[in-house]
N, C-alpha and C positions, 0 to 999 in steps of 0.2 A: 561137745566133750561126748567122749564114751568112756566107759570103764577098761580096764586093763584086762576083764574077760571077755566084753566085746570085742576086743580088738584079737585076742588069742583064736576065738570064735571065727572071726573075720578073715585071718591068714591060714585056719583050717582050711576054709572054701575056697581060698584064692590057690591061683598057679599063674605061672610065667612072670614072676614077681621081680621088679627092678628095684633095687634100694639105693636110696640117694644120698650122699654125704654133703655140708656144706664147704663151700670154698674155704681156701686159706685152712685144708683139714687139719685137725689136730687129733691127738688119741681117742678121744671120745667118741666124736663119729667116726671114724676107722675101727675103731673096736667096736663099736655098734653096728656096724655096717657088716662086717667082718663077719662077728658070730651070728648074727641074724641069717645071715647069707649062708652059712655052715650048718646051723639048725634046722633051717627049710629045706636043704638038699638032702639033710639026712634023714627029712620024712617025705622023701621021694618027689620032693617041688621042684621044680626049674625056678632058678634063681641065682642074681645076676648083682652086681655092683656098679656103679655110676660115681664120677665124682668131676668136678670141672680141673679139679688138678691133681696132676699122677702121685700115685704111690712114692714116697721119698723112702728112701735106703733106711732110716729110723723106725719105719712102719712095714715095710715089704713083710715080716715075719709073719705077720697077721692073716697075709694072703694068701698064704703057700697052701693052705687045707682048703681054700675056695675052688672047685672044679669050676673050670671053663664052660660055659653053657651059652649057646647065641640062640637067640628067640627074639620074635616081636612082643614086648612087653603088653600083659593084659592088667597087670596090678602095680601101680606106681607106690613105694612107698618111701616117706622120709623119716631120717632119724637125726635126731640133734639140731634140728632146722628149725629157727624161730620163727623166720619170713622167709617169701618166696627168694626174696630178690637175694637171697644168702647163698642160693644155687648157683649163683655167677652166671654168666652169659659163656657159651651158647645154652646151658643146660636148664635155665630158669624159663627160656623164650620155648625150649622145646617141651617143657613139661608144665608150664603155667595153665592152670584149671584142670590137670589131668591127676593131680596127688589125689590118690583114695585115703590113704592112711599116713599121720604124721605122729611120731613118738617123741617125745620131748620132755627135758627137764626146765625150759627157761619161763618163768613166770609172765614174760612180755612174749608168747607164742602169739602171733598175728591169727591162728586159724586159716591158714590156706588150704587146708587140706579138705576132703569130704568128711573124714573121720578125724578127732583128733584127742590123743591122750597125753594130757601133762599131769606132772608129778614135779611141782616146784620145790617140792622139800628132799627130792633126790639129790645127793652131789654129782651125779654125772648121768646121761642118759643110758650108758651100760649099765648102772644101776637098776634102772627099769627094764633092760633088756633081758637081762639074769631073770627077772621074776616074769617076764612075757616068755621066755624060753622055756623056764619051768612051768608054765603054766600048759604050754602047750605040748608038754609031754617029751619033747626033745633030751637026748642027753648031753650033759654038760661034760664034755671032755676036754682033755687040758688043752687043745688046741684054743678052742670056744674059750676057757676059762683064760687062758693066756690073754686075750683080745678082750676080754670083759674087766680083767685086773687091769689093763694098761689105760683103758678108759677112765675107772675111777681112779686109779694113781694119779693119772695125768690133771684131771681137773680137780683134785684136792691136792697138789702140790705134793705130793706123797705124802698125804694126809696131814698136812699142815694147816691149812686153808679153814677158813670158818664155817664152810657148807659141808665140812666132816661132823655126820652123825654116827651117833651107836648103831644105827642100821645099816652106815656106810660101812664100820669096820666087821659086821656080821657078814654084811655081801663078801668081802673081802675074804672072810677067815672061809667061808664057804668053797671061793675061788679058789684059794691056797689048798683045800683037802681034795677039790675036783682036779688039781693037777697043775695049777699055774707054774708058772716057774720063776718065782718071785727073786730070787737070786738073779737070774741074769734078766728078767725084766729091770729090776731096779737100776741093777749097773748100765742097763742099754738106754734105758729111760731119763736116768736122774745122776750116774756118776761119770758117764764116758762122753766126753766133747772132743771132735775133731780140731785139727790144727787149723782148719778156715773158720770154725767158729771161735775159737778162742782170737783170731784176727780180727774178727767181726765185733766181736765182745770189746776188744781195745778200741775200737773205732766209734763206737755206741758210748764208751765214756770218756772220748775226746770231746764227743759233740754235747754232754751233759750241762745243761743249761736250770737255773733255779729261779722259779718267778711267787710271786705272793707271798715275801716273807719268808723263803726257802720252803713254805707249805706244799709248793709245788716240783717236781722234778721232771724233765724232759729230755729223753735222748731220740737221734734221727740217725737214721742210715740211708743215705738216699742210692737209690739201685746202683749206680757206677760202684761204689763202695761194696755192695755185695758183690757183684759180680767180678770186683777185685780182687776181695777175699774168696771168692769159691765157694760161698756155702749156701746149704740148700735150706730152703723157706723152714721145712720141719725145725731145723734145728736151732731158728732162733725163735721159737716159741718160748722158750724158758727166759727170754730176754725182758720181757714184757713185765716179768716181776722186779728185773733189778732195781728202777728207779725208786720203789717203794719200799725198798729195806733199808733206805738211806733213813737216820734218826730224823724226827720231827717232821718229815713226808707224808701230806696227807693224801695226795694224791698223785700218782707216777702215770706219766704219759710216753709211749712209745711209738715213734713214726717210724713206717717203714715203705720207702716207694716202692711200685711194682713197677713191672716193664712199662706197661702204658703210662706210667708218670704219675698216676694216683697214688693216694698213701693211703697206706691202713694203720689205724690209729687204734691202739689197746689202751685202755683206760683203768689203770687199777687204785684202788681207793681204801680208807679205813675206815674207821666204824662211822664217824660223822657225814660222809658223803657218799650217795648214791652214784656209782659209775654207770649204771644201766639211764638213768634221766638224762646224764650228761651227754652217753652215746646216740641216743634215741633221738636228741634234738637236733644229730646231726644225721637222721637215715639210719641208723643201725641199733643195738640191742645188747642185751645180755642177762647179768646178773648185778645184785647191788654193790658187788667189790669190785667184779670183773667184766669189764665190757668192752666193745669195738663199733666203730664205724669206718667208713673209707671216704677219702675227701680228694677232690680233683684240684691240678695247681701245683704252684712250685712250692717250696719247702716252707717259705716266708707265708705265703696265705696259707697253708695248711696249719701251720702253729699258732696264727692268729685266729682261725676259725674254732680249733679247740680249747684254746687259752681263754676266748671270749666268753664261752660255758663254763 
């Protein structure tokens, strides 16, 4: 592990930098990557981002300020990536053993990079990236501020989750002062849902099942249902919180089938259950209240595996 000052100094000396996001990208990993990329480019460095999955319409605005630069990377940075496997194929195979620096906020980070900085008290990796960019001396432009605010807001459920701290609010306030368009961002991220997203939510609710004296609620969407609804993957992110909003539910499970047939499983828990411990036993990871993993097999097998844990 290194300090944030060390990470900043490393990036000052680096060039031709590729910034990697985790698969099934969310606002935090994309916000971290886009913001850091723009900051490094403003310092005269060549930098670009890569992810297994394409940028969805929901997050496309964050990359409008990223200049297209083609080069062979000399420096590899991962942001919001707790495990090399979370890069997904073929990105994982391409960069395994080649990641130079990892910036993350997951306590369960597997330290797969040459240098790693983890602050598990940070609500989001974008909270760390904000401090890192400040140390680099790069200007926090309105475009960068909007990326960072997106990551902080989405990873805290618009500042509702237990990971929200006073430092999180201070960072958000600084980003607003730097020009983050909060009204536009909150509407885009939390108030606007497409017709396809509503259809998918209806399907998910129709699949709702309860287990363990109603302390566990589970919803499931198959790939055929996702295709029928025509909904993009990024629009399904906030579905993961739905089962946990039900009264008396301690563990909420969301199973989402991928194109290859595997299931992406999201685990959301109350204060008495550690979501990360559940997901980690199935090869995943995350935070004490929010974690995830991926399981191969049919819906019944996937349900059985996660419910056993």
